[in-house]
GUMARSE-15743 format. One record per residue (C-alpha): residue number from 1; chain; x, y, z. Coordinates in pm, whole numbers, plus 32768, in hexadecimal, padded with zeros to 4 digits. Example, Ala and Ser with C-alpha at 12.3 -4.5 7.8 and 13.67 -1.06 7.14 Angstrom:
     n   chain     xx     yy     zz
     1       A   84CE   7E3E   830C
     2       A   8557   7F96   82CA
***
This chain:
     n   chain     xx     yy     zz
     1       A   8B26   823E   81F0
     2       A   8B7B   81BB   809A
     3       A   8A7C   8236   7F99
     4       A   89AE   810C   7F04
     5       A   89E9   80EE   7D8A
     6       A   887E   812C   7D3C
     7       A   887D   8271   7DFA
     8       A   89C5   82FC   7D67
     9       A   890C   838F   7C32
    10       A   882F   8457   7D22
    11       A   895F   84DF   7DD2
    12       A   8A00   8537   7C89
    13       A   88BE   85F7   7C26
    14       A   88B4   86B1   7D6B
    15       A   8772   860F   7DD8
    16       A   8817   8561   7F00
    17       A   8936   8602   7FCB
    18       A   8989   84EE   80B8
    19       A   8919   8387   810A
    20       A   88F6   8381   8284
    21       A   8899   8215   82D0
    22       A   87D7   80DF   8265
    23       A   866F   80EA   82DD
    24       A   85EE   7F91   8283
    25       A   861A   7E72   818B
    26       A   84E3   7DC3   810E
    27       A   846E   7CCB   800C
    28       A   8423   7DD1   7F09
    29       A   8510   7EED   7F59
    30       A   862F   7F79   802F
    31       A   85F3   80C9   80D5
    32       A   8702   81C6   8143
    33       A   86EF   8306   8204
    34       A   8788   8420   8139
    35       A   87BD   859A   814C
    36       A   873D   8682   803A
    37       A   87A4   87E4   8081
    38       A   8720   882F   81DC
    39       A   861E   8713   81CF
    40       A   8646   85AD   824B
    41       A   8586   84C1   8161
    42       A   858A   8353   8101
    43       A   85FF   82AC   7FBD
    44       A   854E   816A   7F69
    45       A   860D   808C   7E7A
    46       A   852C   7F92   7DC4
    47       A   85C4   7E3C   7D9F
    48       A   85D8   7DA3   7C47
    49       A   84B8   7CBC   7BE8
    50       A   8586   7B7B   7C0E
    51       A   85F1   7BE6   7D6B
    52       A   8499   7C51   7DDB
    53       A   83B5   7B5A   7E8A
    54       A   826D   7C0C   7E6C
    55       A   8179   7AF8   7E14
    56       A   8067   7AF8   7D0D
    57       A   80D5   7C43   7C7E
    58       A   800B   7BFB   7B3D
    59       A   7EBD   7C23   7BF3
    60       A   7F28   7D6F   7C70
    61       A   7F8D   7DEC   7B1B
    62       A   7E43   7D92   7A7E
    63       A   7D8E   7ECC   79FF
    64       A   7ECA   7FA6   79F5
    65       A   7EE3   804B   789B
    66       A   8002   80DC   77F2
    67       A   7FBE   820D   771D
    68       A   80B8   819C   7624
    69       A   8030   807C   7545
    70       A   818A   7FFC   74E8
    71       A   81E2   7FD8   7656
    72       A   8099   7F26   769E
    73       A   80CD   7E2A   758B
    74       A   8231   7DED   75FB
    75       A   81BD   7DBA   776A
    76       A   80AF   7CC6   76EE
    77       A   81A7   7BFE   7620
    78       A   82AB   7BEE   773B
    79       A   83CB   7C54   765E
    80       A   8511   7CD9   76F9
    81       A   849E   7E3F   76B7
    82       A   8346   7DE3   7734
    83       A   83D1   7D5C   787B
    84       A   84A5   7E9A   78A4
    85       A   836A   7F6D   7868
    86       A   82A4   7E96   7958
    87       A   83B2   7EC7   7A65
    88       A   83AE   803B   7A2E
    89       A   8234   8047   7A45
    90       A   823E   7F82   7B8B
    91       A   8337   8075   7C26
    92       A   827F   81AD   7BAA
    93       A   8130   8126   7C23
    94       A   818C   8184   7D8C
    95       A   81EE   82ED   7D4A
    96       A   80B9   8317   7C6A
    97       A   7FDC   8290   7D7D
    98       A   8086   836D   7E81
    99       A   8039   84AB   7DBC
   100       A   7EDF   8439   7D6D
   101       A   7E86   83DD   7ED6
   102       A   7F2B   8514   7F6C
   103       A   7E4C   85E5   7E8D
   104       A   7D1C   8519   7F02
   105       A   7D72   856E   806B
   106       A   7E01   841C   80D3
   107       A   7F1B   841C   81D0
   108       A   8049   8391   8109
   109       A   81BC   83FD   80F3
   110       A   81FD   8526   8016
   111       A   82A6   84A9   7ED7
   112       A   83C0   856B   7E3A
   113       A   83EA   8496   7CFF
   114       A   8460   8342   7C86
   115       A   85B5   8338   7BDF
   116       A   8624   81F4   7B34
   117       A   857F   8117   7C35
   118       A   85C9   81F0   7D65
   119       A   84A0   82A0   7E0D
   120       A   84F7   83D3   7ECD
   121       A   83ED   842B   7FCD
   122       A   8399   84C2   811F
   123       A   841E   841C   8257
   124       A   8305   83EB   8352
   125       A   837D   8438   84AC
   126       A   82FA   8456   8612
   127       A   830A   858F   86E9
   128       A   8471   854B   874A
   129       A   84E2   852D   85E6
   130       A   850F   83B9   85E8
   131       A   8480   82DD   84D7
   132       A   8306   829C   8523
   133       A   82BA   813B   858F
   134       A   81E5   804A   84C5
   135       A   8096   7FF3   8561
   136       A   8102   7E8D   85A7
   137       A   8206   7F22   869F
   138       A   8116   7FE2   8778
   139       A   800F   7F99   8882
   140       A   7EC6   806A   8880
   141       A   7DB2   80BB   8970
   142       A   7C54   8069   8908
   143       A   7C0B   81DC   88CD
   144       A   7D48   8202   87F5
   145       A   7CE9   80CE   872A
   146       A   7B8F   8145   86EC
   147       A   7C0D   82A0   8686
   148       A   7D1B   8216   85A1
   149       A   7C40   810E   8503
   150       A   7B48   8221   84A5
   151       A   7C69   82EA   840D
   152       A   7CE2   81C0   833E
   153       A   7B8F   8166   82C6
   154       A   7B5A   82D0   8251
   155       A   7CAA   82BC   8193
   156       A   7C4E   816F   80F5
   157       A   7B03   8217   808D
   158       A   7BBD   8347   7FFA
   159       A   7CA1   8253   7F46
   160       A   7B75   8194   7EAD
   161       A   7ADB   82DA   7E40
   162       A   7C23   8333   7D9A
   163       A   7C12   81E4   7CDD
   164       A   7D1A   8126   7DA2
   165       A   7D34   8005   7EA0
   166       A   7E7A   7FDE   7F5D
   167       A   7E78   7E63   7F1F
   168       A   7F65   7E05   8042
   169       A   7EF3   7EDC   8164
   170       A   7F35   7E5A   82BB
   171       A   7FD3   7EC7   8403
   172       A   8123   7E96   8356
   173       A   80DB   7F9F   824F
   174       A   8060   80B7   8333
   175       A   8140   81A3   8400
   176       A   80CB   8262   852C
   177       A   8142   83CA   856A
   178       A   80BF   84D5   8656
   179       A   7F9A   8519   856F
   180       A   7F2C   83B3   853E
   181       A   7F50   82A4   843C
   182       A   8019   82D1   82FA
   183       A   7FE8   81D2   81DF
   184       A   8124   8160   8134
   185       A   819B   8064   8029
   186       A   80C4   808D   7EFF
   187       A   8175   7FEA   7DC9
   188       A   805A   7EEC   7DB2
   189       A   7F3B   7FE7   7DBF
   190       A   7E0D   7F59   7CFE
   191       A   7D2C   7FFF   7C0A
   192       A   7BDB   7FE1   7CB4
   193       A   7B08   7FEE   7B75
   194       A   7BE3   7F1D   7A89
   195       A   7C66   7E0B   7B62
   196       A   7B99   7CCF   7B92
   197       A   7C38   7C90   7CE3
   198       A   7BE2   7DF0   7D6B
   199       A   7ABF   7D95   7E48
   200       A   7B7D   7C73   7EE9
   201       A   7CAD   7D4C   7F28
   202       A   7BDC   7E61   7FB8
   203       A   7B42   7D6E   80B1
   204       A   7C8E   7CDC   8103
   205       A   7D25   7E39   8147
   206       A   7BFE   7EA9   821A
   207       A   7BF4   7D5D   82D9
   208       A   7D66   7D60   831C
   209       A   7D47   7EB3   83C5
   210       A   7C0C   7E5C   847A
   211       A   7CA5   7D22   8508
   212       A   7DDA   7DE9   8575
   213       A   7D12   7F00   8629
   214       A   7C12   7DF1   86A0
   215       A   7D1D   7D70   878F
   216       A   7CFC   7EAD   8856
   217       A   7B87   7F03   880D
   218       A   7AD2   7DAD   87CA
   219       A   798C   7E5A   876E
   220       A   7A3B   7EB4   8624
   221       A   7A3B   7D43   85C2
   222       A   78C2   7D58   8581
   223       A   78E2   7E74   847E
   224       A   78C0   7E3D   8307
   225       A   795A   7F73   826F
   226       A   79E3   7EC8   813C
   227       A   7898   7E3B   80D0
   228       A   77F0   7F85   8111
   229       A   78FA   804A   804D
   230       A   78F7   7F5E   7F25
   231       A   777C   7F60   7F06
   232       A   7779   80DA   7F0B
   233       A   789E   80E6   7E08
   234       A   77FA   7FF3   7D1F
   235       A   76B3   80B6   7D26
   236       A   7778   8202   7CE6
   237       A   7707   8290   7E3D
   238       A   7851   8290   7EF7
   239       A   78DE   83E9   7F2A
   240       A   7A09   8461   7FFB
   241       A   790F   850E   80E8
   242       A   7823   83E0   8103
   243       A   77E2   837F   8270
   244       A   781D   820C   829D
   245       A   7780   813E   83AB
   246       A   7834   7FF0   83A0
   247       A   76E1   7F46   8383
   248       A   768B   7E74   8251
   249       A   7569   7D84   821C
   250       A   75CF   7C58   8150
   251       A   74FD   7BF7   8023
   252       A   741E   7AC3   804D
   253       A   7446   7A5C   7EDB
   254       A   74D4   7902   7E93
   255       A   764C   7901   7E9A
   256       A   7727   78A1   7D6F
   257       A   77CA   776C   7E10
   258       A   78F9   7767   7D24
   259       A   793F   78D3   7D5F
   260       A   7921   78B1   7EDA
   261       A   7A0E   7785   7EDE
   262       A   7B04   7848   7E02
   263       A   7AFC   7972   7EF6
   264       A   7B2D   7882   8020
   265       A   7C5C   77E4   7F79
   266       A   7CF3   793B   7F21
   267       A   7CAC   79BD   8081
   268       A   7D5E   788A   8110
   269       A   7E8D   78C9   8035
   270       A   7E94   7A31   8098
   271       A   7E7E   79DE   820E
   272       A   7FA9   78F0   81E7
   273       A   8076   7A0C   8144
   274       A   800C   7AF8   825D
   275       A   8085   79FD   8368
   276       A   81CD   79DE   82A9
   277       A   81F7   7B56   82A9
   278       A   81BC   7B60   8421
   279       A   82BE   7A4E   844F
   280       A   83BF   7AFF   837A
   281       A   837E   7C47   842D
   282       A   83B1   7BA5   8581
   283       A   84F1   7B0B   850C
   284       A   8572   7C5D   8485
   285       A   8533   7CF3   85E2
***
């Protein structure tokens, strides 16, 4: 097929030998299956900011620091240079997160570098060599759901111990190969310690996955892994090897009504976005 303009530099540099076919087109990126030497990989082309429809990007970027003070000031001021640097930071966030999480033992695609807005990474496949399905495209037994939910909760725990929260985790961002779930799509990964939205995003990630697996194993709907994880994380007691129970006793202290209402409103908005993603996914299929 014709080589996409954004991938041509990778071909010129010998990083990609052939573009085999389109894999998917999403709101944030277009993905192609490519051949690099003897390996089949995927090339993820990030869309430019004005063409990207990822909502509320500012709350995801909160807490991300640039080591270069000039770049940080430019990004804060929103100058042309600053916007360019901000876009580069958004694109590089995923490859940085992939390396960081792979080192932490989280199952994610192996990254091979990000080149001018094109992320080259491992193509996740099934036993027959076909592209692995997303979770929303499979049906599970109760036993499979319980086993996979435990695996995903452990990966979320490892992510949190590595200082990151996915921020948009759902059945649409997890692939299923012969070894189990593989977490994908991390450009919006959140700094767990520096982002004020971290707790809410962790709860949303965990709840999304629990609701999905709860379709097949309803007993999972009673678990409270997010609250348990966050309490241990805040107290400095969460470790990768910590055994979680899914049980958490809520505090009986008086609630901050304004904060509760704000969280309810934010949760409503997020649920509407989730329904919209489901509708768009069904239309694509």
